[in-house]
PAVEX-824348 format. One record per atom (N, C-alpha, C): residue in one letter; x, z, y negated. Coordinates in steps of 0.02 Angstrom, whole numbers, padded with zeros to 5 digits, always signed. Each point is the difference from the previous one (the first is absolute). Layout:
<rs>
aXZY...
</rs>
This chain:
<rs>
m+01475+06169-04863m-00026+00041+00064m-00053+00046-00035n+00032+00028-00055n-00067+00051-00041n-00050-00048-00011t-00007-00064-00044t-00042-00033-00015t-00058-00004+00071t+00036-00026+00057t-00036-00005+00057t-00035+00051+00028t+00020+00060-00012t-00009+00047+00024t-00084+00038-00035q+00016-00015-00061q-00060+00015-00055q-00045-00050+00009l+00009-00051+00031l-00056-00060+00013l-00024+00014+00042l+00040+00019+00085l-00043+00022+00048l-00046+00051-00009r+00022+00056-00034r-00059+00053-00035r-00073-00010-00032r+00021-00039-00044r-00055-00034-00032r-00057-00040+00037c+00042-00061+00033c-00033-00005+00064c-00038+00037+00046s+00036+00051+00009s-00026+00047+00053s-00078+00053-00025a+00030+00012-00051a-00068+00021-00043a-00054-00029-00011l+00010-00085-00020l-00052-00007-00018l-00047-00029+00092v+00040-00010+00039v-00030-00015+00063v-00050+00066+00035l+00035+00061-00029l-00031+00054+00013l-00056+00014-00048v-00016-00016-00064v-00037+00008-00035v-00067-00059+00024v+00030-00047+00012v-00062-00065+00016v-00024+00026+00084s+00041+00034+00045s-00026+00016+00049s-00063+00052-00002l+00012+00062-00043l-00042+00031+00015l-00057-00016-00045s+00009-00045-00058s-00058-00029-00027s-00060-00021+00053a+00045-00029+00043a-00048-00039+00053a-00050+00051+00047c+00017+00040+00003c-00033+00071+00028c-00072+00037-00028a-00023-00040-00047a-00050+00019-00070a-00059+00000+00030n-00004-00036+00034n-00077-00008+00021n-00014-00016+00076l+00026+00050+00018l+00002+00012+00089l-00061+00048+00002s-00023-00018+00075s-00060+00035+00012s+00031+00087+00024p-00043+00046+00014p+00043+00047+00034p+00022+00002+00051q-00024-00039+00047q+00028-00018+00074q+00061-00049-00012d-00003-00021-00038d+00056-00040-00004d+00060+00040-00017r-00020+00046-00058r+00051+00034-00024r+00024+00059+00060n-00038+00025+00040n+00023+00029+00061n+00037-00023+00031t-00013-00077+00022t+00032-00039+00045t+00048-00001-00021a+00036-00021-00077a+00074-00001-00010a+00017+00071-00014a-00039+00035-00002a+00062+00068-00004a-00006+00035+00062g-00020-00021+00056g-00002-00004+00074g+00071-00030+00024a-00001-00061-00013a+00053-00032+00015a+00067+00020-00031g+00010+00024-00076g+00063+00018-00023g+00019+00067+00037i-00059+00050+00013i+00017+00067+00027i+00022-00011+00077g-00036-00060+00024g+00015-00025+00088g+00084-00019-00011a+00017-00036-00064a+00059-00039+00024a+00053+00061-00022v+00003+00043-00033v+00040+00029-00010v+00004+00067+00060a-00037+00010+00027a-00007+00033+00053a+00029-00013+00060g-00028-00066-00001g+00024-00027+00064g+00105-00013-00014s+00010-00009-00046s+00076-00010-00028s+00014+00049+00013v-00021+00076-00020v+00020+00054+00008v+00017+00027+00072l-00049-00019+00059l-00013+00023+00053l+00049-00038+00059t+00017-00055-00051t+00053-00043+00067t+00071-00039-00051g-00010+00049-00045g+00073-00006-00036g+00034-00046-00026g-00058-00035-00016g-00005-00055-00056g-00011-00067+00049s+00001+00000+00057s-00037-00062+00031s-00057-00053-00029a+00031-00060-00026a-00050-00040-00021a-00073+00005+00045t+00008+00007+00062t-00041-00022+00041t-00060+00056+00008g+00041+00075-00005g-00035+00043-00011g-00030+00010-00093t+00024-00034-00036t-00026-00009-00065t-00058-00041-00005v+00008-00038+00032v-00072-00048-00004v-00059+00021+00056g+00043+00007+00058g-00066+00047+00022g-00035+00049-00025g+00033+00054-00036g-00020+00064-00035g-00048-00038-00075a+00018-00061-00017a-00045-00022-00039a-00051-00026+00022v-00016-00016+00060v-00044-00041+00023v-00058+00057+00022v+00032+00042+00039v-00034+00061+00027v-00035+00061-00063g+00027-00014-00073g-00008+00039-00045g-00070-00037-00051g+00022-00075+00006g-00067-00034-00034g-00061-00021+00042v+00010+00018+00070v-00064+00016+00034v-00033+00049-00013i+00040+00060+00009i-00052+00066-00019i+00008-00002-00064g+00030-00016-00024g-00038-00013-00092g-00053-00040-00021n-00007-00045+00056n-00071-00037-00018n-00055+00017+00040n+00002+00044+00037n-00048+00035+00022n-00022+00073-00036v+00048+00020-00027v-00037+00059-00039v-00048+00002-00061k-00049+00034+00015k-00048-00008-00053k-00015+00050-00033r-00012+00011-00058r-00022+00078-00030r-00072+00008-00001h-00011+00071-00001h-00089-00015-00004h-00006+00039-00047
</rs>
């Protein structure tokens, strides 16, 4: 069981590193969209008590807002 846990942790760390490196070439608008979706998902989950519908809805609304934010 201990070997399985170690393997799972290493695979999880590898997936995390690869997924973060995929964000290196994002445009500012894409970064705002991703950040908005993440923040919206957390907010939707908190406001609805962990409901999947609330989480997805929050991610959609946050992504749209993040996509429309522009820096001057």
